N, C-alpha and C positions, 0 to 999 in steps of 0.2 A: 591864734598861731603863728611863732611863729620860724624865719625861715628854716632853722636848725631841726625843726618839728619835720619840717614838708620834706627835708631830706633827707634826716631818717624816715618818711612814710616813705618816700623814692625804692627806701633802701627795698626795704619789704613784698614795695610791688614788683624789681628785679625779683628781689627771691619767685614769687610767684609767677613773674616771667617765664622758669625755668622751668615750669610743671607741662602747660601744655605746648611748647616747643620740644620735649622731651617726651610726650605722648606722643605727638603729631611724629614720630620717627617711628616709634613701637608702631602703632597701628599701620606705617607703611606699611613696613618689615614686616609687619602679619600679614595684609594682604598683596603686597606686593614683590612680593622678597626680597633677597639684599645684594642685587643688583646694581652695583657700582656705589655702595657701603663699605666704606674703610675699617677693614678689622684694629688697626693701628691710633687710625682713630679714635675709634673709641674704648680701647684698654687705655686709649692715655688719656680719653676727660672722664675712666674711673680711679684711676690714681690720684689724679686732679684735686676729683672730689676730695678725696681725701686727705688728701695737705689741703686744701681749704677748709675744710673742715678741723682740721688740726688751727691753723691760723687763725682761724674764727675764735677759736678758744683762746690764745695765746693772747690776738687784738684783741677779745672782750665784744666784740660785735657775733650780735646771737641771729645779723642778719646774715653775715659771710659763714657761719656756720652752721644755719639750716637752708644757706642758699647752695648748696653742696647735697646738704642729710638725707632733704627732701625728694633728690633726684636721685640719687646713686643707685637705690634696686632697683631704677626703671633700669639704668643704664648698664646697670650688670644682666638686664636680662635680655635687655639688645647685643652686648656682647653673646653672652649665651647662648644669640640665636649666631651671630655668628662664628662660630664652635673657634674660636680661639687659637685651643688644643691642636686645629687641624693645618695651624697659619705657626706652624714652632717656629722656624724660625724669626719673621715676623713679628708676632710676640715677645719674642725673647729678647729683638734689637729695642725693639720700644722700650719695654722694660730698664733695659740696661741704659737708654739713651734720659729716662727719666727719673734711672736712680745718680743718674753722675751727670743732669745739669740740675736736677732738686734738691733733694739726698743732699746729696754731698756736703754743697755747698749750704746748707742749710744749718746741717751737724757742723761746718767747722768754722763758717763767719756769723752763724746765726740768722733767723728768721728773714733779717733786713735784706741780708744778700738774696738770701731763697729764694724771697718773695720776686725779687729783681731778675732772675733766671729764670723763675715763672711768665718774663713777660717772653721770652730765648722758645720754653718747650710751645707755651699759652699758639703762637704763629706755628710754630714746627708743628703741633698737631693738627692744625689745616691741615699741611702742605698736600700728608699722602688720599684724604679727603679729594685739594683741590688737583694731585696729576689723576686720581679714580677718573673723575668729572670729565679727567682729556684725553684721557687716553682710554676708555669705555663712553662710548652712544647712550645702552641703555645703564640710565638714572632710576631707573621707575622707584627703586627702592630707598631714593634720598630726596626729603622731605622740605617743598622749596620753606613753607609754613615754618616750622618749622627754624630753619637755617634765618628766617627771615625776623622770629622771634626773639632769636639770640642776637639782632645785630643791635632791636631795642631794649633789648634784655641789660644790654654792654654799655647801654647809654646814658640810660638809668644808676648803674653801677656805678660808672666818671663818676656821675651828680653826689651819690651819696658819699665816694672816696674821698672828692673835694672838701665835702663839706666836714666831715673826719679826721681828717687832717691824713687818709691812711695814703701819701705819696706813693709809696712805689706798687703798691695797688692798683693806682692808681693810672702807671705808666701800663702796669703787663696791660690789665683791659682797656684803655688805648689802644696798643700792639692789635689784642683778640681779637678789638672791634671792625680792626680795615681791613682782616683774615675775613672774618665772616661774611663781610658785603662784598668777597672775591668768591666765598664758594655758593655763596645765593645766588647772586649773576651767573656763575657758572649753572648752577642747578635748573633756575629757568631756562635760562638758551639751550639746554641740553631736551628739559620738558619739552621747550617750543620744537623741537627739532624732531623729536621722537613725536606732536603731534601731524607736525607735513611732513614726515616720512609715511607715517599712515594715514595721512588724506592722501597722496599721492599715487599711494597704495591702492585705493579702496577706489580710488578712479579709472587706475590703469588695471582695473581687476572687470571692471565695469563697463569698461571701453575694450577690454579682449572678448 
């Protein structure tokens, strides 16, 4: 097996990692509710999936196409649970942001420019979730496991993009990897905080 074959395999591994991460978030929402989960983040996830599916066809990369194609149904199921129609302003602004930052540059300057602009979109996509975690102490609906898998997946994508020389996609993925690390750290912090608060409450009740 050559290094090229190995790197292509890493691409398929990155594709497979997208599934359990999304499923983990879906199951957490089903069992623990939507508290702490950002509508804007998951709406942008759906739009970005359609972008990468299209780019995969253009770049002749089955890994890129399938990486989003297999998770977009679950992403839409999560988005449905978040009821974006009840958050019309947020949904409209998120969609407008994606159109201006991703669709227009791609239509005017081509796919290369569009993918570079996706760096901004993908990083900005994590900002609502980061703000939600900073604002909302109850993060029971956010899966730390899902975001950890997201971090690992970006590392495999970076190795794959380096081997197939898709440099714009590599830069976009490197940026989102850093953002994923921030989200993961905040989720872990909130979950631990909730655990400590619960223990403190139980101690208080037992001593009262």
